[in-house]
C-alpha positions as CSV (number, residue, x, y, z in Angstrom):
1,M,10.3,3.4,24.4
2,S,10.8,3.3,19.7
3,T,7.7,1.1,19.2
4,Q,6.1,3.5,21.4
5,L,7.9,6.3,19.1
6,D,6.7,3.7,15.9
7,R,3.2,4.2,17.6
8,K,3.1,8.0,17.7
9,I,5.0,8.6,14.2
10,E,2.5,6.1,12.7
11,Q,-0.4,7.9,14.1
12,L,0.4,11.0,12.4
13,D,1.5,10.4,9.2
14,K,-2.2,9.0,9.2
15,A,-3.9,12.3,10.5
16,M,-2.2,14.5,8.4
17,K,-2.8,12.3,5.3
18,R,-5.8,12.3,6.1
19,L,-6.8,16.0,6.9
20,R,-4.0,16.5,3.5
21,V,-7.3,14.6,1.5
22,T,-9.6,16.1,4.1
23,M,-8.9,19.4,2.3
24,T,-9.6,19.0,-1.1
25,A,-13.2,18.9,-0.5
26,L,-12.6,23.0,0.8
27,P,-12.5,26.4,-1.5
28,N,-9.1,26.7,-1.9
29,R,-8.0,29.6,0.7
30,V,-11.2,29.7,2.8
31,G,-10.2,31.7,5.7
32,G,-6.3,31.9,5.5
33,F,-6.9,27.9,6.6
34,K,-4.1,26.3,4.2
35,K,-2.0,28.5,4.7
36,E,-2.5,27.8,8.8
37,H,-1.9,23.4,7.6
38,D,0.8,24.2,5.6
39,D,2.4,25.2,8.4
40,A,1.2,23.1,10.9
41,A,2.7,20.7,8.5
42,R,5.5,22.2,7.3
43,R,6.0,22.3,11.6
44,I,5.5,18.4,11.7
45,A,7.6,17.7,9.6
46,T,10.4,19.5,10.7
47,M,9.6,17.5,14.6
48,T,9.2,13.9,13.3
49,T,12.8,14.4,11.0
50,I,14.0,15.3,14.3
51,V,12.7,12.4,16.2
52,E,13.9,10.2,13.5
53,A,17.4,11.5,13.8
54,A,17.1,11.1,18.0
55,R,15.7,7.3,17.8
56,P,19.4,5.6,18.7
57,L,18.7,7.3,22.1
58,F,15.4,6.5,23.5
59,N,16.4,2.6,22.0
60,T,16.4,0.8,26.1
61,D,18.3,-2.0,24.3
62,N,20.8,-3.0,26.2
63,R,22.7,-4.4,23.2
64,S,23.0,-1.5,20.8
65,P,25.0,0.5,21.6
66,K,24.8,4.0,23.3
67,A,25.0,7.4,21.4
68,R,28.4,9.0,22.7
69,R,28.3,12.9,24.8
70,H,30.6,14.8,23.8
């Protein structure tokens, strides 16, 4: 599961980089797209950070210690 997670995060990172490069061709503040992009980028960054922090919970390797619940 961890390798799938790594691939998905890498794909998401590449897509966001491509979108940022593409946005340089748009005139500034076209139809509020800049604001929508910034909001989406913040949400995706938050989601990526949360998933990265939860990575040990996705680990299916039996040799690693499991997270404890309190």
